[in-house]
N, C-alpha and C positions, 0 to 999 in steps of 0.2 A: 612838925607834923611830917610824916613819910611818905612816899608815892605811891601811887596806885596806879597798877596797870593791871587792862584785861585782857587776857588771850582769847582773841574771837575770829571764827570763820564757821560757818553755818556746814562746811563739808568736812565728814570726818574722814581720822588719816593722816590729816595734816602735819601734825604736829605739835599740836597745842598742849597736851600734857607733859608730852615729853620735854617743852619748851620750858613750860612752869615748874616740870620738878627740876631740870638741869641748869635751868637760869638760875633761879631762886639756889640751890646748893652752891652756885660759886659766889652767889652777891654774899652767900652766908658768911664763904670762906674768904670775901674779901673784907669782913670785917661788919658786913651788917647787920642788923636785924630784920629778920626775913618772917612774914606769915604767906601759906599759903592758905587760899580760901579754892575749896572743891565743891562749884556749883553742878555736878555735872552728876546725875543719878547712876550713871554706870559706876561711880568713886573710883574712875582708874589713877586720879591722882593719890587719893588715899591708899590705894593698895601698892601703888608705886614705891610710897616710900615705906611698906614693909607693916603696915596696921592692917588688921583683918577685921576684915569691915564686918564680922559675926559677934566681935568684942564693941562695936563703939554705942556708945551708950546716947550719944545726942551728937547734933551737930550745926551743919549747915541748913536744913529745915529748922531744928529750932529754932536758929538764929532769926533763919525767913518770915516765918510766919508768928515770931512774938511770942513764946512758949517760955524760952529760957534765954537769957544775955549769949551774944556770943564768945567770950570770954570764959563760961564755964564749960566751954566742951575743947577749949583747944588744947592739941597736943603736942608734945616738944621731945624734938629728937637731938637727945645732948651732944651723940656725936658729930653730926652735921651741924650742929645749931641754927638748927630751922624748925619752924611749927608751923603745923597745920591746922585747920577748921575741918575736921572730914565732911564727906556726905554719907549719906547711906541710902538705901533703895527707896525711904519713905518721902525721898525729896521728888520723887515721880510724880507724889500726889501734889505739890506746890500750885503746879500752874493753874490747877483744879479750884483749889482752896483759896487763891490768890484771886481769881478772874474778877470777883464782884466786887473788890475792896477799891476803895478810893486811893488814889497816887498808888496803885499797886505796883510800879515801875520803880517806886523808889525804899522798898523795904529792906532790900541789903547795903543800899546805901546808908539806911541810919543803923541797921544793925552793927554794921562796919565804922561807925561813926566814936563811938568810947573805945575804939583799939588804935586810931590813925599814928596818936602822939605816942605809941609803944613800940611800933616796929618803922625803921627806914623803908622798906618796901613791902609791899602787897599784891601778892600776884594773884588772879582771879583766873580760875581753870572753868570756862563755858562747856556747855555742850554742843553737839557740832547741830544746832538747829538755830533759828532764829525768832523762838517762842519767847515766854516772856522771865524765865531762868533767865536767857542771856540777855532782854532788855534789864533787867535788872544789875545784871555785872556791867552792862557798859555804862549803866547810871553809874555805878559805885564807881567808876575808871576816873580818880579827878583827875588823873596825870595824862589819861587815852589808852589809848586801843594800840595793842599790837598783833598784828595780822600776818600768822602764819602760812604760806605759801607754797604749797608743794610744786615741787620743778616738772611737774607735767599738766597736757594740755586742760583736762578737767580743770583742775584746782584753778587753773588762769580762768576759765571763762566764769568760775563761781565768782571771782574777785570780782567782777563790775555790779553783778547784784548785791553785791556785799557793800558798795562802794554806794548803791543807790540806798541801800536801808540805813546808814550811816547817816547819809545826807536828809533822809526824813526823819531820824531821831534828834537829828540837829537841829533841826527848820520846827518842830513840834514840843519837844520836851525836854535837850538839852542843847542849850546853844554855845556850850564851853564845850562840847565832845571835840575831840582833837586825835589823831593818827598818830601813836609816837613813833612809829616804825611798822615797817612791812620787810619780814623775815623768811628768806630763800632756804625751805627745809627739802631735804633728801634729793638731793643732787647728785647726779651720775655725772662726772667727769668725762665719763668714756660717751656719753651721747649727743647727737647733736639736738634733739627735743631740749632735753634740761638746758644746754648751753643757751638753746633760744628762746626759754622761757625766761631763763637770768636778763639775758639783752632786752626784753620785752617788758617787762615788768622795771627794770630799772631806766629803761625812755619813758615810761609812762609815768613812774611818781617819782623819780629823780632821787634829791638827795631824803626823801622819805626811808627808802631802802635799807636797811642795816649793811656795812660790810663784809660783817661778818655771812657764812654762806655754811651752814647744816649740812654734810655728806650723808650720805646714804651708806649705814655701814653695819653692818651683823650685832659688832656691839653696844650700839643705840638699842637694837630691838631686843638684845637679852636682858639689859638692864633690868627693867621691870621686873621681870621674872623672876629676880632675886632680891625685889625689896631695896634696890640700892641707885643713885643717880649716878652718871657717868665717870662722874669725878671719882667715886669708891669704885666703881667696878670694872673701870678699864680707865684711869687716867691718863696714860701714855699713848690713848688711842686719838684716832682723828676728829671721834665726836667731842672728845673730850676738851682737844687744844678749840676744836669750834666754839661749844660753850664757854670756854673760858674766857675765847676772845669778846664773844658776843656781851657776856658780862662784864668787864672794861669796858668794851664801846657804849654799855650804858649809862655805865659809872661816870664815864668821861663825857657824856652828851648832859649829863645831870647835874654836870660841875662837883662831882663829890672826889676827893683826892686818892689816890689808890694808892694801900699803903706798900711799902718796898718787900716784898716778896715773890718767891714764885711756886707754882701749882706742885704740891708734893706728888712725889711717885712712889710708886709700892714694888 
């Protein structure tokens, strides 16, 4: 059975989707079978892989509410060797439809159960909120949540609120919930603020903070508009190096032996 990680932060614009796409792409490059789950009604992870939202016949919404198995809607990108369960605008109504259901926080977990032995890694991209969709994403994270934190003041403030939420979930419904790691994103080494945030997060979370730090770069910002991960769009960029490093760090931490290869350049 593979590993399932959920990318979570109630603040938008901190790099959740960017990390899901680019970490997933490099995990696949290193030989892992990877499935991305787009749990955000904005469907940014879906479009970042070049999937036209208007062409989606079904995806996370149908799997979540149980009208159709998730396996029926998985799309595979043969070039990247990565798969995605896409999102559509219909997903926005899922929270309302599920609110009266028993064990409504476990619907995604149940939907993904038949897929867990087909993939080495399942990465879940959550919306920027702490609602029922995000709760489903967290409950489905059998191996922990990854928390991207933008290297600015306000995201750092929101981190304490997220921690309290995770504690409540752990105490109420998911005692096995763990934080797999805290990922520092949008780092700008030219500013004192970015360096101060890095120091503060490392002081507070210690070994939970990934050594890899994701820089703020134009290339990372541009890649989604071309429907490509940074490994394809700009493989020699600082952002590509950072996400390749993160993928190695995750694999090594999970006890996976890395293949003897170098990142391809174009």
